C-alpha positions as CSV (number, residue, x, y, z in Angstrom):
1,M,-84.3,-215.6,212.2
2,P,-88.1,-214.9,211.8
3,V,-90.1,-214.3,214.9
4,R,-92.6,-217.0,213.8
5,A,-89.8,-219.6,213.8
6,I,-89.0,-218.8,217.4
7,L,-92.5,-218.4,218.9
8,L,-94.1,-221.5,217.3
9,P,-91.7,-224.0,219.0
10,L,-92.2,-222.1,222.3
11,L,-96.0,-221.7,222.3
12,L,-97.0,-225.0,220.8
13,P,-96.2,-227.2,223.9
14,A,-98.0,-224.8,226.2
15,L,-101.1,-224.7,223.9
16,V,-101.2,-228.5,223.8
17,V,-101.0,-228.7,227.6
18,A,-103.7,-226.0,228.0
19,V,-106.0,-227.8,225.6
20,L,-105.6,-231.1,227.4
21,V,-106.2,-229.6,230.8
22,A,-109.3,-227.8,229.5
23,V,-110.7,-231.0,228.0
24,L,-110.2,-232.7,231.4
25,D,-112.4,-229.9,233.0
26,T,-109.6,-228.3,235.0
27,P,-109.5,-224.8,233.6
28,G,-108.0,-223.3,236.7
29,G,-104.9,-225.4,236.5
30,A,-104.7,-225.1,232.7
31,L,-103.2,-221.6,232.8
32,A,-100.6,-222.6,235.4
33,A,-99.7,-225.8,233.5
34,A,-99.3,-223.8,230.3
35,L,-97.1,-221.2,232.0
36,V,-94.9,-223.9,233.5
37,T,-94.6,-225.7,230.2
38,L,-93.8,-222.4,228.5
39,A,-91.1,-221.6,231.1
40,G,-89.6,-225.0,230.6
41,S,-89.5,-224.5,226.8
42,L,-87.9,-221.2,227.3
43,M,-85.2,-222.7,229.5
44,A,-84.6,-225.6,227.1
45,L,-84.4,-223.2,224.1
46,G,-81.9,-221.0,226.0
47,V,-79.7,-223.9,226.9
48,S,-79.9,-225.3,223.3
49,R,-79.2,-221.9,221.8
50,G,-76.1,-221.3,224.0
51,N,-74.7,-224.8,223.2
52,L,-75.2,-224.2,219.5
53,Q,-73.5,-220.7,219.7
54,R,-70.6,-222.2,221.7
55,Q,-70.1,-225.0,219.1
56,L,-70.3,-222.5,216.2
57,D,-67.7,-220.2,217.9
58,T,-65.4,-223.2,218.4
59,L,-65.9,-224.2,214.7
60,A,-65.2,-220.7,213.6
61,L,-62.0,-220.6,215.7
62,H,-60.8,-223.9,214.3
63,T,-61.6,-222.7,210.7
64,R,-59.6,-219.5,211.2
65,G,-56.7,-221.5,212.7
66,R,-56.6,-223.8,209.7
67,A,-56.6,-220.8,207.3
68,E,-53.6,-219.5,209.2
69,G,-51.8,-222.9,209.1
70,A,-52.6,-224.2,212.6
71,L,-53.4,-227.9,213.1
72,A,-57.0,-228.8,213.9
73,P,-57.8,-230.6,217.2
74,T,-57.9,-234.3,216.8
75,A,-60.2,-235.2,219.8
76,P,-63.9,-235.0,218.9
77,D,-66.5,-233.2,221.1
78,P,-69.0,-235.7,222.4
79,D,-71.7,-233.0,222.9
80,Q,-71.3,-231.7,219.3
81,L,-74.6,-231.4,217.5
82,E,-75.0,-233.5,214.4
83,E,-75.6,-230.5,212.2
84,V,-72.5,-228.8,213.5
85,A,-70.5,-232.0,213.0
86,N,-71.7,-232.2,209.4
87,L,-70.8,-228.6,208.8
88,E,-67.3,-229.2,210.2
89,G,-66.9,-232.2,208.0
90,A,-67.8,-230.2,204.9
91,I,-65.3,-227.5,206.0
92,D,-62.6,-230.1,206.5
93,T,-63.2,-231.6,203.0
94,L,-63.1,-228.1,201.5
95,H,-59.9,-227.3,203.4
96,A,-58.2,-230.5,202.2
97,R,-59.1,-229.8,198.6
98,L,-57.9,-226.2,198.8
99,S,-54.7,-227.3,200.5
100,A,-54.0,-229.8,197.8
101,Q,-54.7,-227.3,195.0
102,N,-52.5,-224.7,196.8
103,T,-49.6,-227.1,197.1
104,Q,-49.9,-228.0,193.4
105,L,-50.0,-224.3,192.4
106,T,-47.0,-223.5,194.6
107,Q,-45.0,-226.4,193.0
108,E,-46.0,-225.2,189.5
109,A,-45.0,-221.7,190.4
110,R,-41.6,-222.8,191.7
111,T,-41.0,-225.0,188.7
112,L,-41.9,-222.1,186.3
113,T,-39.6,-219.8,188.3
114,A,-36.7,-222.3,188.1
115,V,-37.2,-222.8,184.4
116,L,-37.3,-219.0,183.7
117,D,-34.2,-218.4,185.9
118,G,-32.3,-221.2,184.3
119,M,-32.8,-219.8,180.8
120,A,-29.9,-218.0,179.1
121,E,-32.4,-215.8,177.3
122,G,-34.0,-212.9,179.1
123,V,-37.8,-213.0,179.6
124,W,-40.3,-210.5,180.8
125,V,-44.1,-210.6,181.1
126,T,-46.3,-207.5,181.0
127,D,-49.9,-206.9,182.0
128,A,-52.5,-205.6,179.6
129,E,-51.2,-202.1,179.9
130,G,-47.7,-203.0,178.9
131,T,-46.2,-202.8,182.4
132,V,-43.6,-205.4,183.4
133,V,-45.0,-207.7,186.1
134,R,-42.4,-210.5,186.0
135,H,-38.9,-211.2,184.6
136,N,-36.1,-213.8,185.1
137,D,-32.6,-213.4,186.3
138,A,-31.0,-213.5,182.8
139,L,-32.9,-210.4,181.7
140,R,-31.6,-208.4,184.7
141,D,-28.0,-209.5,183.7
142,I,-28.6,-208.6,180.1
143,L,-30.0,-205.1,180.8
144,Q,-27.9,-204.4,183.9
145,P,-25.3,-202.2,182.1
146,T,-28.1,-200.2,180.5
147,V,-31.0,-200.2,183.0
148,S,-30.5,-199.1,186.6
149,G,-33.0,-200.0,189.2
150,G,-35.8,-202.5,189.3
151,L,-37.8,-203.7,186.2
152,I,-41.1,-204.6,187.9
153,G,-43.7,-201.9,187.4
154,Q,-41.8,-200.2,184.5
155,R,-42.9,-199.6,181.0
156,P,-40.7,-200.7,178.0
157,L,-40.2,-197.1,176.8
158,A,-39.0,-196.1,180.3
159,L,-36.6,-199.0,180.5
160,L,-34.9,-199.0,177.1
161,R,-36.0,-195.8,175.4
162,N,-36.9,-197.7,172.2
163,D,-40.1,-196.8,170.3
164,E,-40.0,-199.9,168.2
165,L,-40.0,-202.2,171.3
166,H,-42.7,-200.2,173.0
167,D,-44.9,-200.3,169.9
168,A,-44.4,-204.1,169.6
169,V,-45.5,-204.6,173.3
170,M,-48.6,-202.4,172.7
171,R,-49.5,-204.4,169.6
172,A,-49.1,-207.7,171.4
173,C,-51.3,-206.5,174.3
174,G,-54.0,-204.7,172.2
175,E,-54.1,-206.6,168.9
176,G,-52.5,-210.0,169.8
177,A,-49.8,-209.5,167.2
178,S,-46.3,-211.0,167.4
179,T,-43.2,-209.1,166.5
180,R,-39.5,-209.9,166.0
181,L,-37.0,-207.1,166.2
182,E,-33.3,-206.3,166.9
183,L,-32.2,-203.8,169.4
184,A,-28.8,-202.1,169.6
185,L,-28.0,-201.0,173.2
186,E,-25.5,-198.2,173.5
187,G,-23.3,-197.5,176.5
188,L,-20.1,-198.6,178.1
189,F,-20.7,-202.2,176.9
190,P,-22.7,-202.0,173.7
191,R,-24.9,-205.0,173.0
192,T,-27.1,-206.3,170.3
193,L,-30.3,-208.1,171.3
194,S,-32.8,-210.1,169.2
195,V,-36.3,-209.7,170.7
196,R,-39.5,-211.6,170.1
197,V,-42.7,-210.1,171.5
198,T,-45.8,-212.2,171.6
199,P,-49.3,-212.0,173.3
200,L,-49.8,-214.3,176.3
201,G,-52.8,-216.0,174.6
202,R,-55.4,-218.3,176.1
203,D,-57.5,-215.3,177.1
204,L,-54.7,-214.0,179.3
205,P,-54.2,-210.3,179.1
206,G,-50.7,-209.0,178.5
207,S,-47.6,-209.9,176.5
208,A,-44.3,-211.8,176.8
209,A,-40.9,-210.8,175.4
210,V,-37.8,-213.0,175.0
211,F,-34.4,-211.3,174.7
212,H,-31.5,-213.1,173.1
213,D,-28.0,-211.6,173.3
214,I,-26.5,-211.8,169.8
215,T,-23.6,-209.4,170.4
216,E,-21.0,-212.1,169.9
217,L,-22.8,-213.5,166.8
218,R,-22.9,-210.1,165.2
219,H,-19.2,-209.5,166.1
220,L,-18.3,-212.9,164.5
221,E,-20.3,-212.0,161.4
222,N,-18.4,-208.7,161.1
223,V,-15.1,-210.4,161.6
224,R,-15.9,-212.9,158.9
225,K,-16.9,-210.1,156.5
226,D,-13.7,-208.1,157.3
227,F,-11.6,-211.3,156.9
228,V,-13.1,-212.1,153.5
229,A,-12.6,-208.4,152.4
230,N,-9.1,-208.2,153.7
231,V,-8.0,-211.6,152.2
232,S,-9.5,-210.5,148.9
233,H,-7.6,-207.2,149.0
234,E,-4.3,-208.8,150.1
235,L,-4.5,-211.4,147.4
236,R,-5.6,-208.9,144.7
237,T,-2.5,-206.7,145.1
238,P,0.2,-209.3,144.3
239,I,-2.0,-211.1,141.7
240,T,-2.6,-207.8,139.9
241,A,1.1,-207.0,139.9
242,I,2.0,-210.4,138.6
243,R,-0.6,-210.4,135.9
244,G,0.2,-206.8,134.8
245,Y,3.9,-207.4,134.5
246,A,3.4,-210.8,132.8
247,E,1.1,-209.2,130.2
248,T,3.7,-206.5,129.7
249,L,6.4,-209.1,129.1
250,Q,4.1,-210.9,126.7
251,G,3.5,-207.7,124.8
252,G,7.2,-207.3,123.9
253,A,9.0,-206.2,127.0
254,L,10.5,-209.7,127.3
255,N,13.1,-208.7,124.7
256,D,14.0,-205.4,126.6
257,P,17.4,-206.1,128.2
258,V,16.8,-203.4,130.8
259,M,13.1,-203.7,131.8
260,A,12.7,-207.4,131.5
261,P,14.9,-208.4,134.4
262,K,13.3,-205.7,136.6
263,M,9.8,-207.0,135.8
264,V,10.8,-210.6,136.4
265,E,12.2,-209.5,139.8
266,I,9.0,-207.8,140.7
267,I,7.0,-210.9,139.6
268,H,9.2,-213.1,141.8
269,R,8.9,-210.7,144.8
270,Q,5.1,-210.6,144.5
271,S,4.9,-214.3,144.1
272,E,6.9,-214.7,147.3
273,R,4.6,-212.3,149.1
274,L,1.6,-214.3,147.8
275,S,3.2,-217.5,149.0
276,E,3.8,-216.0,152.5
277,L,0.2,-214.8,152.7
278,V,-1.1,-218.3,151.9
279,E,1.2,-219.9,154.4
280,D,0.3,-217.5,157.1
281,L,-3.4,-218.0,156.4
282,L,-3.0,-221.8,156.6
283,E,-1.0,-221.4,159.8
284,L,-3.6,-219.2,161.4
285,S,-6.4,-221.5,160.3
286,R,-4.6,-224.5,161.8
287,L,-4.1,-222.7,165.1
288,E,-7.7,-221.5,165.4
289,S,-9.0,-225.0,164.5
290,R,-6.5,-226.6,167.0
291,E,-5.0,-228.8,164.3
292,V,-1.5,-227.7,165.3
293,R,-0.2,-230.1,168.0
294,L,2.4,-228.3,170.1
295,T,4.8,-230.3,172.2
296,L,5.4,-228.5,175.4
297,T,8.8,-229.0,176.8
298,E,11.6,-227.0,178.4
299,V,12.8,-224.2,176.1
300,T,16.0,-222.1,176.7
301,L,14.7,-218.6,175.9
302,A,18.3,-217.2,175.4
303,E,18.9,-219.7,172.6
304,A,15.5,-219.1,171.0
305,A,16.0,-215.4,171.0
306,A,19.5,-215.8,169.6
307,R,18.3,-217.8,166.6
308,A,15.5,-215.3,165.9
309,A,17.9,-212.4,166.1
310,D,20.3,-214.1,163.7
311,T,17.5,-214.3,161.2
312,V,16.6,-210.6,161.3
313,R,20.1,-209.3,161.8
314,P,21.0,-208.9,158.1
315,K,17.9,-206.8,157.6
316,A,18.8,-204.7,160.7
317,E,22.3,-204.2,159.5
318,G,21.0,-203.0,156.2
319,K,19.3,-200.2,158.1
320,S,22.2,-199.6,160.4
321,Q,20.2,-200.9,163.4
322,R,21.6,-202.6,166.5
323,V,19.9,-205.7,167.8
324,S,20.9,-206.5,171.4
325,L,20.0,-209.5,173.6
326,H,19.7,-209.4,177.4
327,V,18.2,-212.8,178.2
328,P,19.7,-214.8,181.0
329,A,21.1,-218.2,180.0
330,E,19.3,-220.0,182.8
331,L,15.8,-218.6,181.9
332,R,13.8,-221.6,180.8
333,A,10.1,-221.7,179.8
334,L,7.6,-224.4,179.2
335,G,6.6,-224.2,175.5
336,D,7.0,-225.6,172.0
337,P,10.6,-224.8,170.8
338,R,9.5,-224.0,167.2
339,A,6.5,-222.0,168.3
340,V,8.5,-219.9,170.8
341,E,11.1,-219.1,168.1
342,Q,8.4,-218.2,165.6
343,V,6.9,-215.8,168.2
344,L,10.2,-214.1,168.8
345,L,11.0,-214.0,165.1
346,N,7.7,-212.3,164.3
347,L,8.2,-209.7,167.1
348,L,11.8,-209.0,166.1
349,D,10.9,-208.7,162.4
350,N,8.2,-206.2,163.2
351,A,10.5,-204.2,165.4
352,V,13.2,-204.0,162.7
353,K,10.6,-203.2,160.0
354,Y,9.1,-200.3,161.8
355,T,12.2,-198.8,163.4
356,P,13.9,-196.1,161.3
357,A,17.5,-196.4,160.2
358,G,20.0,-196.0,163.0
359,G,17.6,-197.2,165.7
360,R,18.0,-200.2,168.0
361,V,16.1,-203.2,169.2
362,D,16.6,-204.8,172.6
363,V,15.4,-208.1,173.9
364,Y,15.1,-208.5,177.7
365,G,14.3,-211.7,179.6
366,A,13.4,-212.2,183.3
367,C,11.4,-214.3,185.7
368,E,8.4,-212.5,187.3
369,E,5.8,-214.1,189.5
370,D,6.8,-217.6,188.5
371,R,6.4,-216.8,184.8
372,C,9.0,-216.2,182.1
373,V,8.8,-212.7,180.6
374,V,10.5,-211.6,177.4
375,R,10.3,-208.0,176.3
376,V,11.1,-206.8,172.7
377,K,11.7,-203.1,172.9
378,D,12.4,-200.9,169.9
379,T,13.0,-197.2,169.2
380,G,10.6,-197.2,166.3
381,L,7.6,-195.1,165.2
382,G,5.3,-196.2,168.0
383,I,1.6,-196.8,168.0
384,E,-1.2,-194.5,168.9
385,P,-3.3,-195.6,171.9
386,R,-6.5,-196.0,169.9
387,H,-4.8,-198.9,167.9
388,L,-3.4,-200.9,170.7
389,S,-6.5,-202.9,171.5
390,R,-6.8,-204.1,167.8
391,I,-3.2,-204.7,166.6
392,F,-3.5,-208.5,167.3
393,E,-6.5,-208.8,165.0
394,R,-6.0,-210.4,161.6
395,F,-5.0,-207.9,158.8
396,Y,-5.3,-205.0,161.2
397,R,-2.8,-202.3,160.2
398,V,-2.0,-199.1,162.0
399,D,-1.0,-197.4,158.7
400,K,-2.2,-199.5,155.8
401,G,-0.2,-197.8,153.1
402,R,3.1,-197.8,155.1
403,S,2.6,-201.4,156.2
404,R,2.1,-202.7,152.7
405,D,5.1,-200.8,151.4
406,M,7.2,-202.4,154.1
407,G,6.0,-205.9,153.2
408,G,4.3,-208.4,155.5
409,T,0.9,-210.1,155.4
410,G,-0.7,-208.4,158.4
411,L,-1.1,-211.8,160.2
412,G,2.1,-211.9,162.2
413,L,0.8,-210.5,165.4
414,S,-2.4,-212.6,165.2
415,I,-0.2,-215.7,164.8
416,V,1.8,-214.6,167.8
417,K,-1.3,-214.3,170.0
418,H,-2.7,-217.7,169.0
419,L,0.7,-219.5,169.4
420,L,1.0,-218.1,172.9
421,Q,-2.5,-219.0,173.8
422,A,-1.8,-222.5,172.7
423,M,1.1,-222.6,175.1
424,E,-0.9,-221.1,178.0
425,G,0.9,-217.7,177.6
426,E,-0.1,-214.2,176.6
427,V,1.2,-211.1,174.9
428,K,0.8,-207.4,175.8
429,V,2.0,-204.2,174.1
430,E,3.0,-200.8,175.4
431,S,3.6,-198.0,173.0
432,Q,3.6,-194.2,172.5
433,P,3.9,-192.4,169.1
434,N,7.5,-191.5,168.2
435,E,8.8,-193.2,171.4
436,G,8.9,-196.8,170.3
437,S,7.0,-200.0,171.3
438,T,7.5,-202.8,173.8
439,F,5.9,-206.2,173.2
440,T,5.9,-208.4,176.2
441,I,5.3,-212.2,176.1
442,F,4.5,-214.3,179.1
443,L,5.2,-218.1,179.2
444,P,4.9,-220.7,182.0
445,R,8.2,-221.2,183.8
446,A,9.7,-224.7,183.4
447,A,9.9,-226.7,186.6
448,P,13.4,-226.6,188.0
449,P,15.3,-229.9,187.9
450,K,15.0,-232.1,191.0
451,A,18.0,-232.4,193.1
452,A,19.6,-235.9,193.1
453,T,19.0,-237.9,196.2
454,G,21.6,-240.4,197.5
């Protein structure tokens, strides 16, 4: 505060008193009166200044308390100066506005966090330098198998080691350009991600990236392509044979008493193979689209296995094979009778087909952990471990040339898997090359009959 502003209020009353006393012709008492007046002014100013300082300290204390979340006192101070009261009112108004704005911002931040964490797609936000400053839970789940540690404070190149993604983030931060790309993440669980990188916009520095896991989509696309290619190949083989022999017969071989019957037999055999392929494709399509309505009832597995064995026994006897059943008569599962028999027939047919002459096929049945278990074990060629995870795929063949020579459509095991899934069951396989294979099916156990009550 300037010295003039302090001295003027102090000296002015004393000067006025001195002038009045001098005018009244009492110069001796003028000085004394002026000094007394000055002393009184000094005392009044000291008291006033101390009171003002006390009220300002109290106001500062209350203001700091409100900033820290403490409640302001409700009882007003009767000695509070008007100027201090006005200042406190302005501070209260400012505090109320700031509190309302802070509450609104907090609610918006919570809403934004909930929306981001509720998304299935992964999202990250970077600053102007390309450093990740925020991300949602889905992104951590998507990148967890590939990225170890936290994401905040990391650069794209350090997280995913992908130059294309890093360049896209830098372009979004520096040039405001958007980029769409596809990433293939290697590792124990390979994934394919579709990523869109965009600038934040609205004069905000940085970028945002949205990660969409399209691994399953790409897998389905590959399955569709493989399916179309396999169907085309499987259809082409019998059609080519039928057409070729038919053209040969038309060219004059029809009158050949030796070759004509052989060609007609080949045409008939290939037409049957074509018919089986179409029927299996239709059956598999109905199973996958859930058009097949299975009737779940009590099935005696010994009877179902016996009917399936009777069907394949002529083929087995032609190869000097022995088919033996070891299924308890009381073993009953919950399933569809026709579907259960078809499952066992497909497994037995494969066992006989891929077991050399003189081998054997055994069917065992038991109840394990409240489930019915049937094992079809053969002494055949066996399967290498690298094929075991894929043999239930459509048209997948361990040895394509050998499988086609032995007949079959390549859909049998896939149909087995889908039929069992429709009956709430499952199938597993154990095999070693040159040691045979064991296919195990699991079905729910039928409820035992209730005892009669008298």
